[in-house]
Each structure stands twice: as C-alpha cells, then as structure tokens.
N, C-alpha and C positions, 0 to 999 in steps of 0.2 A: 438536576437530576429527582429532586422530592415535586415535579410539578401535577396536576393530575390528567390520568389517563385512562382512555378504557380498560377495562378487566377482563379476564381471561377468564372462561367458565369451562370447566368439563363437560365432557359429554362423555356416559359410563355404560350406556344403554347399546350404541351405535352395534347392527351385526357384521360390519365391516371394520370396525375397530380402530375410527377416527381419531387421530390426534385432539386431544380434547381441548381448543381456543376458541372461546367468542371474542370474535372483532368486529367493531363495529363504526363505522365512520363519523367524524364529527356532523355531516350532511346528515348522517343516516338520524340522528340522533335529532337533529333540527328539525327533520320532516313529523315528527313524533312529538313535537316541544320536549325535547327533552328527558322524555319518560326513560329511566333508567331498570325497567322490568328486563331481565336476562330474558327469558323466554321469547320476548316480543321481536330477541335480535337475534337470536339462536343460529349461527352458520356456522359449521364443523367442518374445519380441516381435513381432506381425507386423502392418505397418501397410501396409494392402490390397495390390493385383495391381499389380508396377511395371509400364509398359510402355516404359521408358526403360531401356538398361542400367542394373545395379550394380556400383560399383567399393570396394574397401574403401577406409578412411580412407588409410590409409599408402597408394595407390596416387594420391592426389591433395593429400597435405597432410603436413606436416611437426611433429611436435609437439614443443619441446622444452620441457625441467624448467626449474622456477624455482631457486631456492635455500633450504636452509633456515638459517634460521638463531638463533643463541646470542642470549638476551639481551641480554647486554654488546653487541654487536654493531647492537643498536638504540639508536638515536638520536632523542636531538628536535631537534638542531639545523635547522633549519628553511631551513637557508642548502645543505646537504647535501642526497642523490639521495632522493626519496623512494620509501618502501618500499612497494608494491601488496601488502596482502593482503585475502586472500578477502571479509572484511566491508567493506574499502571497495567494495568492486561492487555492494552491498549495501546496507544501511542505517548504515554505520560511519565517521562521521566523525574519528572519533580513529587519525592519521596515525603511524609513526616513518620515520628517514630514515636513511641510510647513506652510510658516506666510503671503503666499499670498493672496491678497483677491481676488474671485474670482466671476463667473456667478453662483448662483445656480445651474442652471445643470450638474454645472461640482461637485460635492454633490453627495453623497450616504449616506444612512442612512440604517438602517436595515429595513429587509423588501422589501428592493431595489432589483430586476432581473437586475444583468449584466452579459454581455456575454463576454469572454476574448477571442480574434480574432485571434493573433499572438502565432505561436509556438506550445503551449498548448493553447489550445482552447475547447470551449462550455459555456454553463449555469450556473449561480450558483444564490442563493439566499443570500444577505447580510441578516450576523448577526452579523457583528462588529459596531463598532461605525462610528460618522459621519465622513465621509471622505474623499479627495480628489483621484479618480480616474483615472488612469494612461491611457496614450492617445494610449495602446492595449486593453484597455477596452472602451464596449459600455454598458452605460447605458439607458437601454429597458422599457421605459413606454408604460402600456396598454393601451386602450380605450376600453369604456364601452363594447363591442360586446365578448370579450373574456376576463376570469377567468387569473387570474396573473399566478397562478402554472398549473394553463392548459397548457398555453402555456410555460412555463419551460419545461414541459415535453415532449412536440413536441418540443422545440428546442433542448432537449436531446436527442431526435428520429431521428433527422434532421442532428443531428451533428454526431451521431455513422452512420451513411450513408455514411456519408464526410467520415470521417477516415477510411470505410472499404476500400474505394476504393481510400486510398493516400498511399498506398506500391511503395514504390521502389521513394518516393519523400521526399528530403532532409527535408523541413519547407513547412509546410501549413500557408494559412492566408488567410481572406476573408478582399474582401473591401467592404465599406459599400452600396455603390449602391448594388452589387449582395447580399449579405446577405440581402438589403429591399425585393428583388426579390422571394425569397426564398416562396415557398408554401408548407402552413398545412392545413391539413383539419379545418375543425370547424364546430359541433354541436350546437344545439342549448344550451344558457348559462344555461339551468336545466339538459341538458345533461352531459355538461362540472364539474358543482359541483359534479354531483355524482360522475364522474371519479374519479375527483378530492378526492372526501373521500373515493372510496374504495382505492384505493392509499395511502392513509393516513393510512387508520385502516392497511393496510399490512407493510407501515411504522413501524409503531408500536411496530408490533410482531418484525421486525429485529432489533429494537435498544435496544429492550429490552433486547433481544437474544445477542448482541453484547456488550450490558455494563456485561453481564455474560461472555465470551468470554474473550473479554478483561481487568476485572479484576479479572480472577480465577487466584490464585496459589495455589500448594502444604503450606500448614501449617502443621510442620511440631509440632512446639513448643505447638499446639491448641491442635490437635490430639494427642499427647502424652498426655497434661493434662485428656482429653478422655478416653483415655482407662486406666492411675492408677486410673482413679475414680473409676473402677470398679475392679482393683485390690490389691492384698494383697501388702502392701510398699516393695516397689522395691527403691535397689539405681541404680543412674544410674549419671553421671555427664559429663559435656563437654568435648572434649579431640582434639587437634586438628589432624588436618589430617594426617599427618607424622605419629603418631601414630597408625591410624588404620589401613593405608594401606601399602602394600610390597613397593610399587612402584611408584613416580609421578617425570615423565620425559613429554617431549613435542618430536614431531616428525621431522625431519631433518631440517638444519637451512639453508640448500644449496636446491637451486631449483633444484628439477632433471631434465632430460629429457625426459619427454613426449615422447607417444607412442599412435597410432592410439589405440590401444588393449593392453590386458595385466594382471598384477594387478591394481584394483582400488587403487588412488592416493586422501585421501580423507583432504580436508580445512574446516574451516568454515560452509564455505558455504551449504558442503554438511550434514551436522549435524543443522541447519537453517533451513534449504530448503527455501531458498532465492536465489538459482539460479540454474536454472536444469540442466547447460553442467557439464560436468564428467571429470574428469583425468587417465590417466591409466600410469605407466611404465613400463617397463621391469621385468623379472622373474628374472633378474641378478642384478638389479638396486636391487627390493625388500627384493630381498636375505640379501644388503649386508645393506640396511635401519634397520632390523628386531633386526640386531647384537646389535643394540640401545636398541631401542623403539617396541617389538613383542607386539601390542594390542590385546587382547583373548575378545572370549563372557565373558559375565561378568562383565570385565574392564566395565569404563566410562571414555569416551571422553567430553573434558569442553574447551570451548572455551577461548581463551587467550587472542587474540591480535585482536584489528580491535573491534567485538562485542566481548563484555565480557562477562560471565556469563554465558553460554549456556550449561547444560548437556545434553548428551544423551546416555545411557548404551548401550553395544555389544551386542543385542540379538539375533545376526545372525554368521552363522559359516564361511564364505568363507575371505581369507585373503586379506590384505591392510596392506598399510602404509597410512603415516600421516605426514604434514605440521607441522613446527613449530608454529604456529596460533593454533594447537590442544593441549591440555594436557594430557597425558594419566593415570586416578589412576586407581591403583588396589589395589581394599580391601581385608585385608587379611578378609576372607569368612569364618573363624571360630567367629569374630564377629561384620562382618560390611557386611550389604545385600547391591547388589548393587543397585538396585532399590530403596532403601531409600536414597543408598548415591545419586541419583540421583536427588531424590525427593527434597532431602536438598539442593540439588546444584541450585535448580530452583526453591526456595522457596526465598519468600523476604527477612530473614535472609541472607542465604546464599547469593544472591547477595545484601544483602546490605554489606557485609562483604567485596565480590569480589572488587566494586566500593572502597569502602574505602584505599584498599590495593594497587587498581592497578594507574600504574601511566601516567598521561596527557600528551599529545603531538600531532606529528602530527595526530599520530596513539595512540591510547588505548590500553595500554599494561597490564599483568598482568604477573608479572613473577614466576616462579615457589616456588621461597623461598617464597611467599605471599600465594599462594597455600597452602602451606605446615606449613603454622601457623595458617589456616581458622580454625576455631573451630566448633564443630559439635557435636549435643546431640547426647551421645551413649547408649541409654536402651539395655538389653539383646535382644538376636535375634529372640526371639517370639514376642517381642513386635513391634521391627522395622518392622516383617512380617505381624502383624497385625494393624501396620500404615500406610503398603501400600496394603492392601487390601481396608482399610477406602477412602485414596486417591483414586486408582483406579475406586471403584464409584464414587466419586466426577467427575474424568476428565472423565467418561463416560457420566455422563450428558452434561457436555460442551463440548462434540463432538455431544451429540445431538442438542443441540443448534448453532453451527454449520452447521449440517442439514438442520436446520430451516431457517437459514441466507438465505441461499440457494435457499430453496424451495419458501424459501418468496420472494424472489427475482424475481426467475422468473417467478412470479405469477405478479408478478409490469408489468415487458415487458411485459405477455403477454392484462392486461387492455391498454398499450397504442399500443401495436398492434394490436388491436381491434377497435379501433378508427380509424389507416391508414388502414385498412382493411375494415372497414364497419360493 
C-alpha cells in the first residue's frame, strides 16, 4: 500500500464541473522521460452535465487523517481497541488492536463515513465497533449543507469515475489535498433527503433478494419428508456414494500441455464460474487422459481441492478432460438420478459431510476415499425425480431474485446519475 503511484490533481475551473482527477499511465510518463509536471498530462474526468451547483468537497466536509503504526504498536489482545485497516473494509477479517490513547478524531464509530484512499479505495459507512482507523483511511465529517448518505453516494460516483480512468496504473492513491478539491453536485437538502430515501427503498429490495440468494440451498431431507407425506409407505435408507456410483475418480494429477484451442480442460473455476479464463489441450493428450477418466453427459463433477463441495451435473454433449481438483461421479442410473445427486452434494447435508471429511493444510483437500464414504438418502427413482422437480421450482425463484438484484442495482445507479446529469 505504500508503493508510489500517479497522483490525482484537481481541476477547479471546468465549465462542466469535472470530477477533478489527474490520471497518468506509466507508458505515457515514459513518452516524456517521466516528466512529472501536472499540466503536461492533465486529463479531466467528466461526469455528465450538471444543473445543480458544484462544490468542492472541502466546502461541505472535513477529512481527518488516520494514524500510521509501528508493528510493535499493533497488538493481538482483543480486549483493546480494534485498529481498522483498509483490508478490514474489504475482505480481510484479521484484526489488530491497540492500547494507545489518541485524540478523539482518530477514532471512528458506527455510522461514521470513511474513505479508503490507497490501493483499494472508496467510501464506506462504518457499521462496526469504535475503532482506531489507519493512516490509509480518512474519516469524513459532513457539514449541515449536505446529508451524510447523500455524500456517500456522491463519493461512490466520483470513485467509479476515477477507477474508470485508472487502467494500466499499478496502484492508485489519493492525496488529501486533491481529494478536498473534488467537485460534487449539491442539490437542496430536501432534494438530497428525497434521493437518499429513494435509494434506500431500492436497497431494501436488493437486501431482501440477496438474503434469498445467499441463504438458499437444496434441502433433500425436507423435500423427502414433504413428498413421503402424500405417498404410501416407502422404505429408503442412507447409503455410501460408493454403492450407488459405478465409478468415482478424479482428473489427471499432472498438469497437461495447454494449447490455444482444442479440447476443453476443466478445473474447479469452470464449475464454480469464479474465473472466465478457459484452458484447452490437444486431441492426442485428451485421448490419453480419458483412458482413465472419461466424464460424459449425466455424470456429476465435484470440486475436491481448494474450493471443495461444489457439484455440477454434466448436461452437455461436448467432450472434455478434467484436472485432479475435480472428481467425476458416475451414478448407477437405474437407482440414482444424476440431478438428484447434484442437488444432494450441493445441499447443507452434503457440504457438511464434505467438510467433515476434508483435510485442511495450505490447500483444503477432499480425497476420493472420503467422497466414496459420504452417505446419500436413497428413495426410489420416482421419488428422487419428484424431489428434483420441487427443488427446480425453488431454484427458479432464487434465479428470479438474482435478476431482481440486478434490476434494482440499475435503478440505484440511475438515481445517482440523475443527480450528476441534472
């Protein structure tokens, strides 16, 4: 976070009210032998034509610097005051603590508006406990001219514009002086409140839909109970996967020679859809690999290394090979439905068994022998298929909630753009 980066210089006299950011790519600096004169490179980010008056951030808010720490000042004693670092605002759940007594403006409390300004950056409304905020964070105190949540949304918009101009720059940072010169539109307070309320109403829909998406998983046991309520007495039991699969194996343990095109080579990221990159191998190498492991339509792929416990039914016809991080489960189709198997493996029950059997180290691993020991409820095929149909109905509703999130996020974006465009 302390690496050098191009600075952002303000533009204060633009007739269209540009967001004041100066962004210079490394390649462009090189064209002029790394001349750092700001005027030579001035490029202004413009965000529409505003009809509301533009004000500099320093006219409506005060920025307070956080504090830089020596390593010996960062403690692991959770009884002390938490030290909020930039990473804690994003994905880092590892905390340090401090017993230092500091000025009150070095602390932040729930509801405070913060801005991370180095590397990962942007505004946040803090919702945690009273903490000491780090040097790479500013606390933003707003004046009575501007509503706090309205200011948060305006800073989000300005941040997006800056990020949009940052391609090719290794690391971004803002200086406090330049941040204070950023210009934002300032509608009347009544209009600000109306806009914030409108965004909040959209956000409530987003939050509700997100709860559905994040908390849903197929519940095989519950659906089995529901189906059997209306059926004649049916005997079923839980059985190890090894008993209901013709084959449980994994992909090649040796990294193949990748090619520009050819036969797809699938990894965990291909079934979790966490990475858009694709890999291919030659037809000849594919021919060798499928002698040991040949997945076909109706089989189930299952992640077993790194990200474990994600299943995907093969519902396509094209050929492919798989890496060791994926297992192939070939169900006995006269007693086990492939979609039912996929839903079971993705259920809370299936995932709990996977994690209970997994081995944790540098990378979490689920070995084939443990997968074979996992137990699945096995009612007759017709009951399995009825359960699949019920879960598919639920999944369609979840998919609808994903679409709802997308639509309402667009609505929020348009409300904010309306302020900038007038």
